[in-house]
Structures are given as structure tokens and as C-alpha cells.
C-alpha positions in Angstrom: 220.0 149.4 26.3 216.6 147.7 26.1 216.7 143.9 26.0 214.8 143.9 22.8 217.6 145.9 21.0 219.9 143.8 19.0 223.5 144.2 20.3 226.4 144.4 17.9 230.0 143.2 18.3 230.9 146.7 19.0 228.3 147.0 21.8 229.8 143.9 23.4 233.4 145.1 22.8 232.6 148.5 24.4 231.0 146.9 27.5 234.0 144.4 27.7 236.4 147.4 27.5 234.6 149.1 30.3 234.9 146.0 32.4 238.6 145.7 31.4 239.3 149.3 32.4 237.5 148.8 35.8 238.6 145.4 36.8 241.4 144.1 34.5 241.3 141.1 32.3 239.6 138.9 35.0 236.6 141.2 34.8 236.0 140.4 31.1 233.8 137.4 31.5 230.7 136.8 29.4 228.1 136.7 32.3 229.1 140.0 33.9 229.4 141.8 30.5 226.0 140.4 29.5 224.6 141.8 32.8 226.1 145.2 32.0 224.3 145.1 28.7 221.0 143.7 30.0 221.5 140.7 27.6 221.6 137.0 27.9 224.9 135.1 27.9 223.8 133.1 24.9 223.4 136.3 22.8 227.2 136.8 23.2 227.9 133.4 21.7 226.2 134.5 18.5 229.0 137.1 18.1 232.0 135.6 19.9 233.2 132.1 20.1 234.3 132.4 23.7 235.6 134.7 26.5 239.0 135.0 24.8 237.4 136.3 21.6 235.4 138.9 23.7 238.6 140.0 25.5 240.4 140.3 22.1 237.5 142.5 20.8 237.8 144.7 23.9 241.6 145.0 23.4 241.1 145.8 19.7 238.6 148.5 20.7 241.1 150.0 23.2 243.8 150.1 20.5 241.4 151.7 18.0 240.1 154.4 20.3 243.3 155.2 22.2 245.9 154.7 19.5 244.5 154.5 15.9 242.4 157.6 16.4 245.2 159.6 18.1 247.7 158.7 15.4 245.2 159.7 12.7 244.5 163.0 14.5 248.3 163.7 14.7 248.7 163.0 11.0 246.4 166.0 10.4 248.9 168.4 12.1 251.5 169.2 9.5 254.1 171.0 11.7 256.0 168.5 13.8 256.6 170.8 16.8 252.9 171.6 16.9 252.1 167.9 16.5 254.3 167.1 19.6 252.8 170.0 21.6 249.3 168.7 20.8 250.2 165.1 21.7 251.8 166.1 25.0 249.0 168.5 26.0 246.3 165.9 25.0 248.1 163.0 26.6 249.0 164.7 29.9 245.6 166.4 30.2 243.6 163.2 29.5 245.4 160.7 31.7 242.7 159.9 34.1 243.3 157.3 36.9 246.0 155.6 34.8 246.7 154.5 31.2 245.1 151.1 30.5 248.5 149.9 29.3 250.1 150.7 32.6 247.3 149.0 34.5 247.5 145.9 32.3 251.3 145.7 32.6 250.9 145.8 36.4 248.3 143.0 36.1 250.6 140.9 34.0 253.5 141.4 36.4 251.4 140.1 39.2 249.8 137.2 37.2 250.6 133.8 38.5 250.2 132.1 35.1 251.5 134.3 32.2 250.8 131.5 29.7 247.0 131.9 30.4 245.2 132.8 27.1 244.0 136.0 28.6 247.4 137.0 29.8 248.9 136.2 26.4 246.3 138.3 24.6 246.8 141.2 27.0 250.6 141.0 26.6 250.3 141.0 22.8 247.9 144.0 22.8 250.0 146.0 25.3 253.2 145.3 23.4 251.6 146.2 20.0 250.0 149.4 21.3 253.2 150.5 23.1 255.3 149.9 20.0 252.9 151.8 17.8 252.8 154.7 20.2 256.5 154.8 20.4 256.9 154.7 16.6 254.4 157.6 16.3 256.3 159.7 18.8 259.7 158.7 17.2 258.4 159.9 13.8 257.6 163.3 15.3 261.2 163.6 16.6 262.5 162.4 13.2 260.4 165.0 11.5 261.9 167.6 13.8 265.3 166.6 12.4 266.7 164.4 15.1 268.9 161.4 14.0 267.0 158.0 14.3 268.7 156.8 17.5 268.2 160.1 19.3 264.6 160.3 18.1 264.1 156.8 19.5 265.5 157.9 22.9 263.4 161.0 23.0 260.3 159.0 22.1 261.1 156.6 25.0 261.5 159.6 27.3 258.3 161.1 26.2 256.3 157.9 26.6 257.8 157.4 30.0 256.6 160.8 31.1 253.1 159.8 29.9 253.1 156.5 31.8 254.8 158.0 34.8 252.2 160.8 35.0 249.5 158.1 34.8 251.2 156.3 37.7 251.5 159.5 39.7 247.8 160.3 39.1 246.8 156.9 40.6 248.3 158.0 43.9 247.3 161.7 43.6 250.9 162.8 43.3 250.9 164.3 39.8 251.6 168.0 39.4 248.4 170.0 39.9 249.2 172.7 37.4 248.8 170.8 34.2 249.6 173.8 32.0 253.0 174.4 33.8 253.7 170.7 33.8 253.0 170.4 30.0 255.2 173.4 29.4 258.1 171.9 31.4 257.8 168.5 29.6 257.8 170.2 26.2 260.8 172.4 27.1 262.7 169.3 28.1 261.8 167.4 25.0 262.2 170.2 22.5 265.5 171.7 23.8 
């Protein structure tokens, strides 16, 4: 982006999210994010009070792109079994190196000071996103006619498959035949 262009909060949040995905919460600092954008540090302070506010914006963007949009897309699929198929296919096909939630959880586990403002913000975002994702999956199983407790268990199993697949992809151990893998996961969840 040319230096003369005026950068929006969303431009900064997107660049901060890229930094977050590549290097964790520690990578979200104003100077390197400004460098990514070809902007001055001071231009960030017109939009964000501090680094923590920039990190919060990146986490909000992650939630919007990776959760809000997916939940809205799922709402447009009226048949619950097809909604589940679409979710599983999309999730297992799109898991690149790892889900950001998985990476951030690992980072939190290894953090020396979990009371640090960045760690607290990350923990809140990961918890909120995970709970929202689980609730959306649980709603599908409820719509399929499962009792609430069983739907909750199936949702946890389905989300675990997603996070587990992301972890396996990080070490190049995920099943290579994505279609057969998706079919096996769906058969297990829909039986």
C-alpha cells in the first residue's frame, strides 16, 4: 500500500492478524506492523491507543473472519445434515498449517506470565471463539434430533477432530486423502 494512502483500522487489524498468525501474540507490535504496511508508528496511534488495542483488533478480525462468517454461512443451509457435511468438508479442507486457536492455546500454555495483558486478551478471544464454534456445532446436532447432552458431546468430538487435524497437519501427519477422511469423520459423527 502506498505511504500516501490513508490506512483504516481494518487495514491495521488485517496486518496485525497476519503478524499474529505468523509469529503469535509477541509479533503484534506497532513498529513491525507499521513496517508491514509501509506506515509510520505514529499513524497507528491515531487509530489505536496502544499495542493491546491493536492486538484486540486483530483478534476481533480473526473472530469475524473465521467464526462470524462461517456461522452466517451455515445459517443459510436449511438441512442440518447438509450443514454438518458442509462444515466438516470446509473445515477439514481449509485447515492449513494449524488453526489459529490451536497455535494461540499452545502459546498460552508456554507463556511465563499468563497475567500479561496480551495473554489475557488472547485467552479471552480463544475461549470466546471456541465456545461460539462449539455452540454452532451443538446446534446442528440438536437440529438433527440429538438430546442436548449428546449433542454437546458430539460437538466436542467434532471440534476435537478439527483441532486434531490442524495439529497433525503441522507435522505432516494428517490423512492425505481429504475426501476419504471427511467421509470417515462424517460417518462417525452421523451414525
